[in-house]
Every structure is written in C-alpha cells, then in structure tokens.
N, C-alpha and C positions, 0 to 999 in steps of 0.2 A: 915313299909311294905306298907302302903297306899301311901307314897311319892314315893317309887320306882315304884309302879304300875302305878302311874301317869306319871313318866318320860319315861317309856318304849315306849309308843306310840309316844312320841315326838322324841325319838332317832330313832325310825323306820322311822318316816317321814323324818328326816334329812338324814338318810342313803339312803333312796330312792331318795331324791332330789340330793344327791351327786352322786349317780350312774347315774342318768339321765343326770346330767351336764357333767360327764366324758364321757358318750356315745355320747353326742352331740358335744363335742369339740374334740374328738379323731381324726376324719377324717381331720378336718381342720389342726391339728398339723402335721399329716403325709404329707398332701399336701404341707404345708409350708416347711417341711423338704426336700421334693422332689424338690421343686422349688429352694431352697437355699441349695445346698450341702455344706458339710463341706469343708473348704479350708485349705491346709497346704503348706509349702514351702519346696522344695527339698533342703536338706542340701549339697548334692554333687554338684549341678549345680546352685543353687540359683534361680530356677524357681518355679512357683506356681503349685501345684498338687491338683486337685479337688478330693473330695470323701474321703479324709483321714485327720484326725486331726493331726496326727504326721507321718512324713515320713522320714525314714533314707536314702532311695534310691528311685530314680524315674526311671520309665521305659523309654527305648529309645524313645518311641513314643511321650513322653511329651517334648522333647527338640531336638535341632539340633546341632550336633558337628561342631564348626567353623573350617574351614580348614586354616592351617597356610599359610601366604603369602610368596611367593618366594622372597628371598632377592634381591634387585636391584644390578646389576653388578657394581663393584667398578671401579672407573676411574683409568687408568694406571698411575703409579708413574712417568714414563718418557714418553715424546712424542714418538710416533712410527715413526721412520724414514723410508722414502721410500728407497727401495733397490737401490744401485748405479748401473748405467748402466754398463754392462759388455762389455769389449772390445773383439770383435771377435778374436779368436785365429786362427792362421794358422796351419792346420794339419801338422804332421811331414812328411818331404819329399817334401812338396809343396813349390814352389818357391815364394818368397815374391815379390809382384810387386814393382817396383821402385817408390819412391815418385814423385809426380807431380812436375815439375820444377816451381820455383817461377816466377811470372810474372816479366819481365824486366821493370825496371823503366825508363821511357822516360826522358832523360836528356834534359832540355831546353837549347838550345844554348845561350850563352851570347849575350845580346843585342848589336848590332853594332851601334855605334853612327853614326848619319847621316853624310854624307860627308859635309865637310865645303864648303860653296859656294865660288867660286873663283871670286874675283872682276874683273870687266871689265872697261877698259878705252877706250873711243872712241876718236880718234884724227882725226879731220876734217881739211883737207887742202884746201885752196884756194890760189889764187895768193897773196903770200907773207904774209901769216898768218896761225898759227895753233890754233885750238880751242879744248880744252879738255872737256870731259863730267864730269870730276871730277879732282880735283887737289891733293887729298890725298888718299892713299891706304895703307892697312896693308902690312907688310913684308910677303914675300912668293911668291906664283905663282900669276901672273897678266896676264890677257888676254888683249892684245892690238888689237883694230880694227882701221886700217888705211883706212880712206875714202878720196879719192881724188875727191873733188867736183870742182876742178879748170879746166881750159882749157889746161894747160900745164902738162908735167910730173913732178912728185915730189916724193921725198923719205922721209924716216923717220929714224932717228938715236936716240938711247937712251944712253946717256953718263952720268957716275957718276961724282961727284965733282972732282975726281982725273983725269978725262979724259978717263976712261976706258969705252968701249962700253958694255952695258948689253944686247942690242939687236938692230937689224936694219932691215929695209924694203928697198928693191931695188926700182928702179924707177918704179912708178906705172902710168899707163895711166889714162887719165881723165875719171871720172865716173866709177871708179873701187873700190872694197873693198877687203882688205887683212886682215888676222887675224894671230896672233902669240902669243904663251904663253911664258912669260919670268919670270925667277926666280929673284925676286927683294929683295935686302937687304935694311936695314934701311939707309936712307940718302936722299940727294937732287939730283935730276936728271934733266938734260937738254935734251929736245926733239927738234931736229932741222932738216932742210933739207940741205943736203951737196952740192946741185947743186950751180954752181957759182953765187955769189951775192944774193942767196935766203935767207940765214940766216941773212945777213946784212940788207936785206930789211924787215925783220921782221918775217920770217918763223921759229919761235922758241917758246918754252913754258917751264914752270918749273913744275915738279911733285915731291911731297914729299912722301917718303915711311917711315911709322912709325914702 
C-alpha cells in the first residue's frame, strides 16, 4: 500500500504533463492540416483532387473536357479535271451562218529566167577594108552594126561557106550607121562589100559562129 500511494502522485503529475503537451500541440497540428490538405487522384480523369484521400469520381470543376479535333479533309483520289468548254448550240429553227471562206493562197509565179543577151558585132568600113569588133559569136540571133567611116558608099553582105546569104545591108552613105538582127547558124561566114572591085581590094572579113 505504501508503494501504490507513492506512485499515485507521480502518475498524476505525468497525466497533467501529458494533457498540457496535448493542449499545446493541438492548434499547430490543425494549422498544419489546413495548410497541407490531403491530396488524392481522380480515377476517372487522372487529375489531382485536393481535400480527399480517396476519390472515385471528381467534380467537373476539377478538370476540363478536351474537345475532339475535326479530321483533316482527305485528298481526292483522282485529280479534278476542269470542265470542257461547251460549244454553243444553235437554237432550233435558226439559220446556221455559213463558214468563213478560207483565205486564198497566193501563188508565186514561176521565176522567169532573164533574157539572154544578144551578141553584137560592129563592122566598120573604110576604103577597101572591114574591121570586126569580134570574130566569134554563139549561134542564134546576132545584131550587126554596119558603120561606114569611109568617104564612098559601101555595102555589107553576110554569106555562109556554101555561098548563101544570111543577111545584107544596102549601099550606105559615108558617116552613117545601120543595124540589123540576123539569125546565125554554126559555121564560117564571109562578110564583104559587093561594089565593083571592093572585095578584091580587101573589103572582106571572116566571122565564126559556134
């Protein structure tokens, strides 16, 4: 009994100290709990929910529902072709205008070869001689110019080797000029004055036609 009586005051003192300590630490614990609320995770949306240790569902205020994005338009499988131009149609009963005539093609006339130059032979006569400006000409037309530079009358005759006359000039007065075109064949021709004794005295010349 004496031992129990001695322990009672000690127990009382310990109980009083315990109560005092609990009273002193209680406000601090509540303040700590208010500053650090309990945290839980929303099972439906995976977001953090404050104030609850376990949460099966969260209120709509605690999360925002994501809106689904509209799908992008798919590219067309085939390229879009532009509409073909439509030909205007003529209403029934209306007359169709005639087609425009095609432009006429201008035909280029064939080129005409330039005319061939006709050779000229000048025969100068003086007393008892003939002088030719050229001794050879091509076959065809030949223009003869008979120039009498003498003091007497003289004439000109053009004879082939067979003696046939291809052309002739009548008696020409002194200081005159006469012209004549003669068709010449290939061969050798003799040009002479037919007045008496003139050819014998030397009024003759030879012309070759090729």
